C-alpha positions in Angstrom: 29.9 -15.8 -24.8 29.1 -15.7 -21.3 25.8 -16.9 -20.7 23.3 -16.8 -17.9 19.8 -17.6 -16.5 18.1 -14.9 -14.8 15.5 -16.8 -12.7 12.4 -13.9 -11.5 10.6 -15.4 -7.8 8.9 -13.2 -5.9 10.7 -10.3 -8.1 9.2 -9.4 -11.0 9.9 -5.8 -11.9 13.1 -5.2 -13.8 14.0 -1.9 -11.5 16.0 -1.8 -7.8 16.3 -5.6 -8.8 19.7 -6.5 -7.3 19.8 -10.5 -9.4 18.7 -8.0 -12.6 21.4 -5.6 -12.0 24.4 -8.5 -11.7 22.9 -10.5 -14.3 23.1 -7.9 -17.4 26.7 -5.9 -15.9 28.6 -9.4 -15.8 26.9 -11.3 -18.6 26.6 -11.1 -22.2 23.5 -13.3 -22.7 20.6 -13.0 -20.3 17.5 -15.6 -20.5 15.1 -14.0 -18.2 13.2 -17.2 -17.2 10.1 -17.2 -14.4 8.9 -21.0 -13.1 5.6 -21.7 -13.5 3.9 -24.3 -11.0 0.2 -23.8 -12.0 -2.5 -23.7 -8.8 -3.4 -27.6 -8.9 -1.9 -28.7 -5.6 -4.3 -29.0 -2.9 -3.9 -28.6 1.4 -4.6 -30.8 3.6 -7.2 -28.0 4.6 -8.7 -28.8 1.4 -7.8 -25.7 -0.6 -5.3 -25.1 -3.0 -2.3 -22.9 -2.7 -3.2 -20.7 -5.5 -6.8 -19.3 -6.1 -8.2 -17.3 -8.7 -8.2 -14.1 -7.6 -4.2 -14.6 -6.6 -3.7 -16.4 -9.6 -4.8 -13.7 -11.8 -2.9 -10.8 -10.0 -0.4 -13.3 -10.5 -0.8 -13.5 -14.2 -1.1 -10.1 -14.8 2.4 -9.4 -13.0 4.3 -11.9 -15.0 2.6 -10.2 -18.1 3.7 -6.9 -17.4 6.9 -8.1 -17.1 7.1 -10.3 -20.1 5.8 -7.1 -22.3 8.8 -4.7 -20.5 11.5 -7.3 -22.1 10.0 -7.8 -25.0 9.7 -3.9 -25.6 13.5 -4.0 -25.2 13.7 -6.9 -28.0 14.4 -9.7 -25.3 11.7 -12.7 -24.0 10.7 -13.7 -20.8 10.4 -17.2 -20.8 7.8 -19.1 -18.9 8.5 -22.6 -18.0 6.5 -25.1 -16.4 9.1 -27.1 -14.7 10.6 -27.1 -11.1 13.9 -25.3 -9.3 16.1 -27.9 -10.0 15.0 -28.7 -14.0 16.7 -25.2 -13.5 20.2 -27.0 -13.5 19.8 -29.2 -17.0 17.9 -26.6 -18.7 21.3 -24.5 -18.0 23.7 -27.3 -19.7 21.1 -28.0 -22.6 21.3 -23.8 -23.6 25.1 -23.2 -22.7 24.6 -21.3 -19.6 27.2 -20.5 -17.8 25.0 -19.8 -14.3 22.2 -19.2 -13.0 21.1 -15.6 -10.6 18.1 -15.2 -8.9 16.9 -13.7 -5.8 17.7 -15.3 -2.2 14.1 -15.6 -0.5 13.6 -16.2 3.5 10.7 -18.2 4.1 11.5 -22.0 4.6 10.5 -23.6 2.0 12.1 -21.0 -0.7 15.5 -21.4 1.0 14.9 -25.5 1.0 14.7 -24.8 -2.7 17.4 -23.1 -2.8 20.2 -25.3 -1.2 18.9 -28.2 -3.4 19.7 -26.0 -6.5 23.1 -24.9 -5.0 23.8 -28.6 -4.4 23.0 -29.9 -7.8 24.5 -26.7 -9.2 28.2 -27.5 -8.4 28.3 -31.0 -9.3 26.9 -29.9 -12.5 29.3 -27.2 -12.7 26.7 -24.6 -13.1 27.1 -21.1 -10.8 24.6 -20.1 -8.4 24.7 -16.5 -7.8 21.7 -15.3 -4.9 20.9 -11.9 -4.1 18.6 -10.6 -1.4 16.5 -8.2 -2.9 13.1 -8.6 -0.7 14.0 -6.1 2.3 14.5 -2.5 3.0 18.3 -3.4 4.5 20.7 -5.4 3.5 21.9 -7.8 6.0 25.2 -5.8 6.2 23.0 -3.0 7.6 21.4 -4.5 10.2 23.0 -3.6 13.9 22.4 -7.1 14.6 23.6 -10.5 13.1 20.8 -13.3 12.0 21.1 -15.1 15.2 20.6 -11.7 17.6 17.2 -10.7 16.0 15.1 -9.3 19.0 11.9 -11.5 19.4 9.8 -8.5 20.2 9.4 -5.9 16.9 9.9 -2.5 19.3 13.3 -3.7 19.6 13.9 -3.8 16.2 12.1 -1.1 15.4 14.1 1.3 17.7 17.4 -0.4 16.8 17.5 -0.3 12.8 15.5 3.2 12.5 18.6 4.3 15.0 21.3 2.4 13.2 20.6 1.0 10.0 20.7 2.9 6.6 18.1 1.9 3.6 20.1 2.3 0.6 19.2 4.1 -3.0 17.5 2.2 -5.0 19.1 0.2 -8.2 19.1 1.9 -11.3 17.7 0.8 -14.4 19.3 -1.7 -15.9 19.7 -1.7 -20.2 18.3 -5.0 -20.9 20.6 -6.8 -24.0 18.5 -8.3 -26.3 18.3 -11.9 -26.8 17.9 -14.5 -30.0 14.8 -16.7 -29.1 15.2 -20.8 -28.4 12.4 -22.2 -29.8 13.3 -25.7 -27.8 12.0 -24.4 -24.5 8.5 -25.5 -24.3 6.5 -22.5 -22.3 4.1 -23.0 -19.9 0.2 -22.8 -21.0 -1.8 -20.0 -18.9 -4.3 -21.6 -16.7 -8.0 -19.9 -16.9 -8.2 -17.3 -14.0 -10.5 -14.6 -15.5 -12.5 -13.5 -12.6 -14.9 -10.8 -13.1 -14.2 -7.5 -10.8 -16.1 -6.9 -7.9 -17.8 -3.5 -7.8 -17.0 -2.9 -4.4 -13.3 -4.3 -4.9 -10.7 -2.3 -2.6 -8.7 -3.3 -5.4 -10.0 -2.3 -8.7 -6.7 -2.3 -10.6 -4.2 -5.2 -11.8 -1.2 -6.6 -11.4 2.6 -5.4 -12.6 5.2 -2.9 -11.8 3.5 -0.4 -14.3 0.1 -0.4 -12.3 2.6 -0.6 -9.3 3.7 3.0 -10.4 0.1 4.0 -11.1 -1.0 3.5 -7.2 2.5 4.9 -6.1 1.5 8.0 -8.7 -2.2 7.8 -7.3 -2.0 7.6 -3.7 0.4 9.3 -2.9 1.7 12.3 -5.0 -1.5 12.8 -7.0 -4.2 12.9 -4.1 -2.0 13.0 -1.4 -4.0 10.4 0.9 -0.5 9.7 2.7 -1.1 12.5 4.6 -4.5 10.9 6.2 -2.9 6.9 6.5 -2.4 7.1 10.3 -5.9 8.2 10.5 -7.8 6.0 7.8 -5.4 2.6 7.8 -8.1 1.2 9.7 -10.6 1.9 7.0 -12.5 -1.2 5.6 -13.8 0.2 2.7 -12.9 1.8 -0.7 -10.0 2.0 -2.8 -8.7 5.0 -0.6 -8.0 4.2 3.2 -4.5 2.3 2.5 -2.0 2.8 0.2 -3.0 -1.0 -1.6 0.6 -1.1 -2.3 1.0 -4.5 -0.2 0.0 -6.9 -3.5 2.5 -5.3 -5.8 5.4 -6.0 -2.8 4.2 -9.1 -2.1 4.9 -9.6 -5.9 7.6 -8.0 -6.4 6.5 -5.8 -9.0 8.0 -2.9 -6.8 10.9 -2.9 -4.2 10.5 -2.1 -0.5 13.4 0.5 -0.9 11.5 2.1 -3.9 8.4 2.6 -1.9 10.7 4.0 1.2 12.1 6.6 -1.0 9.2 7.6 -2.6 7.9 8.2 0.9 11.3 10.1 1.7 11.2 12.0 -1.5 7.1 13.2 -0.9 8.2 14.2 3.2 11.1 15.9 1.2 9.2 17.8 -1.7 5.5 18.4 -0.2 5.1 17.7 4.1 6.1 14.9 6.3 3.5 14.4 9.3 2.8 11.3 11.5 1.2 9.3 8.6 4.0 9.5 6.5 5.6 8.0 9.1 3.4 5.5 9.8 3.7 4.4 5.9 7.5 3.8 6.9 6.3 2.3 10.2 4.2 -0.7 8.3 7.3 -1.4 6.1 9.0 -2.2 9.0 6.6 -4.2 10.1 7.1 -6.2 6.9 10.6 -6.1 7.1 10.1 -7.3 10.2 8.4 -10.7 9.7 11.1 -11.2 6.1 13.9 -11.5 9.2 11.8 -13.4 11.1 11.2 -16.2 8.8 15.2 -16.5 7.9 15.6 -17.1 11.5 13.3 -19.2 12.5 12.3 -21.6 9.1 10.5 -24.3 9.7 9.4 -23.3 13.2 7.2 -20.6 11.3 5.1 -23.2 9.7 5.0 -25.7 12.7 1.8 -26.3 15.0 3.3 -24.8 18.2 4.8 -22.0 15.8 8.0 -19.4 17.6 6.5 -20.5 21.2 7.7 -24.1 21.7 6.6 -25.0 25.2 2.6 -24.1 23.7 1.9 -27.5 22.3 -1.3 -26.7 20.3 -4.3 -27.5 21.6 -6.8 -26.4 18.7 -8.7 -29.3 16.2 -9.9 -29.0 13.4 -13.6 -29.3 12.5 -13.8 -29.1 8.9 -17.2 -27.8 9.1 -17.0 -24.9 11.1 -13.9 -24.4 8.5 -16.3 -24.3 5.4 -18.8 -21.8 7.8 -15.7 -19.4 8.5 -14.1 -19.5 4.6 -17.9 -19.1 3.3 -19.2 -15.8 5.7 -21.7 -17.9 7.0 -20.7 -18.1 10.9 -23.8 -15.9 12.0 -21.5 -13.8 13.1 -22.1 -10.4 11.0 -18.2 -8.6 10.9 -16.3 -11.7 10.6 -18.8 -13.2 7.4 -18.5 -9.8 5.5 -14.8 -9.8 6.0 -14.8 -13.7 4.5 -17.2 -12.7 1.5 -15.1 -10.1 0.9 -12.4 -12.1 0.5 -14.0 -14.8 -1.1 -15.1 -12.3 -3.7 -11.8 -9.7 -4.4 -8.7 -11.9 -3.0 -8.3 -8.4 -0.5 -9.2 -8.1 3.0 -8.2 -4.8 5.0 -5.7 -5.3 8.0 -8.9 -4.9 10.4 -10.8 -7.5 8.4 -7.7 -9.9 9.1 -7.0 -9.4 12.7 -10.8 -10.3 13.4 -11.2 -13.2 11.4 -8.2 -14.7 12.4 -8.7 -13.9 16.1 -12.3 -15.6 15.4 -11.2 -18.3 14.3 -8.4 -19.3 16.5 -10.1 -18.3 19.7 -13.8 -18.0 18.9 -13.9 -21.4 16.8 -10.9 -23.3 18.4 -9.3 -23.9 14.7 -6.0 -24.6 14.5 -4.3 -21.4 12.6 -2.6 -23.1 10.2 -6.1 -23.9 8.2 -7.0 -20.2 8.2 -3.0 -18.8 7.3 -3.6 -21.8 4.1 -6.7 -20.7 3.2 -5.0 -16.6 3.3 -2.3 -18.3 1.2 -5.2 -19.6 -1.4 -7.1 -16.2 -1.7 -4.8 -12.8 -0.9 -3.1 -11.2 -4.1 -0.9 -9.9 -1.1 0.2 -13.1 0.2 3.6 -13.4 1.2 4.6 -16.6 3.0 6.4 -14.2 5.6 3.7 -11.6 6.6 1.0 -13.9 6.2 2.6 -17.1 8.9 3.8 -14.6 10.7 0.7 -12.1 11.1 -1.0 -15.3 11.9 1.1 -17.0 14.7 1.3 -13.0 16.2 -2.9 -13.6 16.3 -2.7 -16.7 18.0 0.0 -16.1 20.5 2.7 -18.2 19.1 4.8 -15.7 17.4 6.6 -12.2 17.9 4.3 -10.8 20.8 5.2 -10.7 24.7 1.1 -10.8 25.5 0.2 -14.6 24.9 -3.7 -13.8 24.3 -4.7 -11.6 21.6 -8.8 -12.1 21.3 -10.3 -9.6 19.5 -14.2 -8.7 20.6 -16.0 -8.7 17.0 -19.0 -7.1 18.4 -17.0 -4.4 19.7 -14.5 -3.9 17.0 -17.7 -3.8 14.8 -19.4 -0.9 16.9 -15.8 0.9 16.5 -14.8 0.3 12.9 -18.0 -0.1 11.4 -20.2 2.0 13.3 -22.8 2.6 10.8 -23.1 -1.0 9.7 -22.0 0.4 6.1 -19.2 -2.5 5.6 -21.0 -5.3 6.7 -24.1 -4.2 4.4 -22.0 -3.7 1.3 -21.1 -7.6 2.2 -24.1 -8.6 3.5 
C-alpha cells in the first residue's frame, strides 16, 4: 500500500491545498502530521519566538484542522519533533514519501534542503509544492532573478500579464488506522483572556476564517468601504482581519482573491474591492522577495548591503517600547494593544516601527523579533519585509521613512479615542 506522510507547515487547511490534493490523489494511505516545536526558544533580543496570543491562535488553528480529519475518520498527529526526524519516522511506519508545502523564507528553505538531502540517502521521496502565493511561479512574467526590486513595477507586471488560478476543490480524505506508537506532543498552556477592546475577537482555524469572509464581505459588505476605513485603528470592521488566517494558512490567498472577485461579479466592484486585492499583492510581493533574497532579509543591512547598520541596542529603551512606556502616547497605545491582544493595525505598525528605528535608534531586527513573538498574523516574509521597508533597508526607492507620530495621531486618531482606549 503506497503510503505518504502529509506534513502541514503554514498551510493549516484542507481546501485549495496542493500538498493535500497530491497526497490523497497519489497515495492509498495518507498520514497527516504537524510538528510542534513549542515556544521555549528565546532570541538575542530577550523575547521568545512564540508569545501567548500567537501560541493560542496557532493551537486553535491546529485543533480546527484536527477536527476536520477526525470528522473524516482520519487523524492529525501533532508531534514534538524536528523536520529531519520525519525521515526516520517515514522509514519506521513504512511510508514511501513525504508531501509538504515549500515555504519561501530562509530558515524554512534551509529546513527543506536538509530534508531533501537526508531523504535521498534514506530512499524516501519528498514532494514539495508552492501553495502560499496567489501566482504559481510559471505564471509570473519574470523568473526569480528578474523579480522587480520595486513593488509598483511588480504590481503592474502581474496585473497585466499573470493569472490567478482557480482554487483546488476539496479532496476526499481517506480514513486511516491509528498509530499508537507515535508519541504526540503535549499542548502547552496558552489560554489567554480575550480583551474586550480586541480588534480580533475570534478564534483560529479554517472554519473561523470562512466565517470572517462571510461576515466582512457578504453579510455586512464592509469590503465596499475598505479603502476608506483601512487606516482605522479601533474595532473589528475597519479592515478584513484575514491576515491571521493567511499567515497560518487557514485560508489561501487564492481563496480570498476569488471570493473578492465573486463579490465584484455578483454585488459590486469599486476602488475598495480592488484595494483588498492590492493588499494581497503586497503580501504576494514579500513572499517572492523572501525567496529571492534569502538570508539577507534577516541580516542587519537587509537588502541594502552598501549601507551598514549604524543603530545600536539599548535594552532599557527597548523594554520601554515593548511595554508602551516611551512617553509617546500614540506609540504607547499601539504597543499596549499588541501586548494585550496579539494584534495591531497596519497604521500602528508603521508608526511604532518608525519610532523604534528612527526616534530611538534601535536595531530594526529587535522590533521585527518582538513582532514575530507577539503577532497572531506573523508571517516571516511580510513581517521582515515590512520592517526592512520601514527601516529604509528593503524594497523602497526612498531611503528614509520616518513617521511624525504626533502628526499621525492628529490625522488618524483626532479625537484621541484610540489612545484613550489603551491608556
